[in-house]
C-alpha positions, -999 to +999 in steps of 0.1 A: -343+020-154-320+020-124-290+015-146-301+043-169-306+067-139-272+058-126-256+066-160-274+099-161-262+108-127-227+098-135-227+117-168-241+148-150-214+145-122-186+142-148-196+175-163-182+190-131-146+201-140-136+222-111-130+207-076-113+218-044-095+185-038-088+157-063-074+125-049-059+100-074-060+064-065-086+045-044-064+025-021-064+029+017-044+061+016-065+077-011-097+067+007-088+081+041-074+113+025-105+119+005-128+111+034-110+135+058-111+162+031-148+158+025-154+158+063-135+190+064-159+206+041-139+204+009-156+194-024-136+162-030-132+139-059-116+104-058-104+090-091-097+053-097-084+040-130-101+006-127-137-005-120-144-011-083-139-034-066-105-040-081-078-064-069-043-055-059-012-077-053-007-074-016-005-098+014-037-080+027-022-080+062-033-050+083-001-047+103+007-025+132-012+001+153-012+028+126-032+006+102-055-009+127-061+023+147-066+046+117-091+022+102-109+018+135-110+055+143-119+068+108-139+039+092-151+018+121-149-020+128-140-040+097-171-061+088-165-099+090-173-103+053-143-080+044-119-103+062-107-137+050-105-171+067-087-170+090-099-134+097-071-125+122-037-142+120-019-150+153+014-137+139+044-146+119+067-176+115+103-173+102+118-204+085+156-207+077+174-239+067+191-256+096+173-235+123+143-238+144+114-217+132+110-185+151+076-172+160+064-137+165+030-134+181+013-104+166-025-104+160-030-093+124-063-088+105-062-104+070-082-094+039-082-096+001-073-061-009-102-057-033-126-063-004-108-040+021-102-012-004-138-013-017-152-011+018-130+019+026-140+037-006-177+030+002-172+047+036-155+077+019-184+079-006-209+079+023-189+108+038-196+129+007-167+120-016-175+118-053-159+086-067-152+082-104-142+048-116-124+040-149-108+074-147-071+072-156-050+101-149-027+108-179-006+137-167-005+169-147-011+197-173-003+226-150+012+229-115+000+265-111-029+272-088-054+257-094-037+225-107-049+211-140-051+173-144-058+154-176-080+123-172-091+096-196-125+079-194-139+052-216-160+079-233-131+103-239-107+127-221-113+157-198-092+183-180-101+188-143-089+216-120-083+215-083-069+237-056-051+206-041-042+173-057-032+142-038-013+115-056-022+081-041-018+062-073+008+036-063+042+027-073+039+038-110+022+070-100+013+092-129+012+122-106+047+116-094+060+111-129+045+144-140+058+163-109+093+148-110+100+137-146+138+135-139+136+113-108+156+081-111+132+053-104+139+017-096+114-010-089+112-045-076+085-068-090+069-091-064+049-120-079+019-139-065+008-174-072-026-186-059-033-223-056-064-242-046-062-262-014-038-259+016-004-268+028+006-285+060+015-251+075-004-235+104-030-214+087-032-190+116+003-177+108+020-158+080+051-179+070+083-162+058+109-184+042+146-174+037+160-205+018+195-190+013+198-179+049+198-143+039+173-115+043+169-114+005+158-132-016+128-146+003+093-158-002+062-161+019+032-184+022-003-176+036-037-191+035-069-173+025-101-194+026-098-222+001-065-210-013-029-207-004-006-181-019+031-181-026+044-145-028+077-126-031+100-107-054+124-137-055+099-163-068+116-168-102+150-168-087+140-192-059+118-216-079+139-247-072+142-238-035+105-231-033+096-264-047+120-283-026+112-264+006+074-266+003+074-303-008+079-310+028+046-293+036+026-312+009+032-289-021+032-306-055+057-288-077+039-300-108+007-282-098-004-251-116-017-220-099-053-209-103-038-175-112-006-156-109+000-119-110+025-093-099+030-056-090+057-029-088+074-017-055+092+017-058+127+019-045+127+055-033+141+050+002+176+064-007+162+095-025+139+101+005+168+096+030+191+120+012+165+146+005+170+144-033+133+136-035+106+152-014+071+138-021+053+172-024+054+203-045+032+233-042-003+220-036+005+185-050+011+159-023+022+123-028+012+096-003+018+059+003+035+040-025+034+070-048+057+087-023+079+056-018+066+053+018+070+016+022+087+003+054+120-014+048+123-050+059+086-059+058+078-037+028+045-030+046+026-001+030-010+000+042-002+017+075+021+043+059-004+050+032-031+056+058-009+078+079+004+098+051-031+102+037-042+117+070-012+140+071-020+152+036-056+160+045-045+179+076-019+199+055-047+208+031-068+220+060-039+242+072-032+255+037-069+266+033-067+286+065-033+302+059-034+307+022+001+291+020+010+261-002+002+227+014+036+211+006+055+229+035+031+217+061+029+182+047+067+177+045+071+190+080+045+166+093+061+138+073+096+141+089+092+117+118+079+090+094+109+096+071+131+092+101+115+058+109+121+047+073+157+057+075+162+039+108+147+007+094+167+011+063+199+011+083+187-020+102+179-037+069+214-030+056+230-045+087+209-076+084+218-079+047+255-078+055+252-104+083+271-136+073+249-167+077+273-185+100+247-194+126+213-200+111+195-200+145+211-166+154+201-152+120+165-164+124+163-147+158+177-115+143+152-115+115+124-120+139+136-092+161+139-069+130+103-076+121+092-070+156+112-038+157+093-027+125+060-033+141+070-016+173+081+015+154+045+019+143+038+029+179+057+062+173+031+089+169+036+110+138 
């Protein structure tokens, strides 16, 4: 009976076609944007193309003050059951051949993304956000006000309208593709391999390996409960180096992962830097990965997704009061963050061009670059 009642409620709710705010994508950025809009009195719908909770290929590190402070201030203390074992890493270790490992002490909460994201969405739902799962956005049908968005459900398709639409739907954003069909898009493809057991590496640290004494390609290793994970966009290219390097820590190259998966990372830093791409148009706002707002060097995206989600919600509030399009306010608020991304991009280029003459000096430079990335989070946007 409970299931039938739930189905009736869901069916009744999905008859509602007109909304004030529609947020596409139930990651951290989408959750905080939807929650803030609902708290501001807007009738808000959050769409997620998969059933919740759903997994995402991501380290699950909640890095830097933006991520930790926004979650604390807008969602509360992360429950212990959302975090992994260990729940809070002590920091990062950087490993280069022929150099002593460098250590960056930086307390970092750690989670599986499916647990973190689901908790954030439940908080948004409790704040009044309507959440529709298995709702895949196909395209934007109209950019006129109100915007029209075509959505596919298991039971069929439907067109929704909204005064404001936030695209928080990741690297392959359907919202971005509809708004900017001519945008040249490049992607990297990080892979993740999950193995049972553990390696002889300190579980309280996130381990970064640079086997060719360059910033790229690289891979990382981290422990989560009864598993250890090997991650990185260079896993295929570095297979031999990975096997050889990790054998010293107890890895059996003949072992098979419990599972392996991958994701896309958008390469939009250059279009953002030059201004050939601005992640907003009219009352359509792109946040997080959909906007290409990953930090260079670490490729961290949770903090930037949360921050841009808040900025988008604030821009919608201003738009409602002024009657002007939200994009101008959003892009203006986003400028300091884009400046940080440009600054880190320049630092990344300098590191990439550094000749690996002194492995120890390079290891220290990489550590300092990661620390600089985390320190930049302290800039208030």
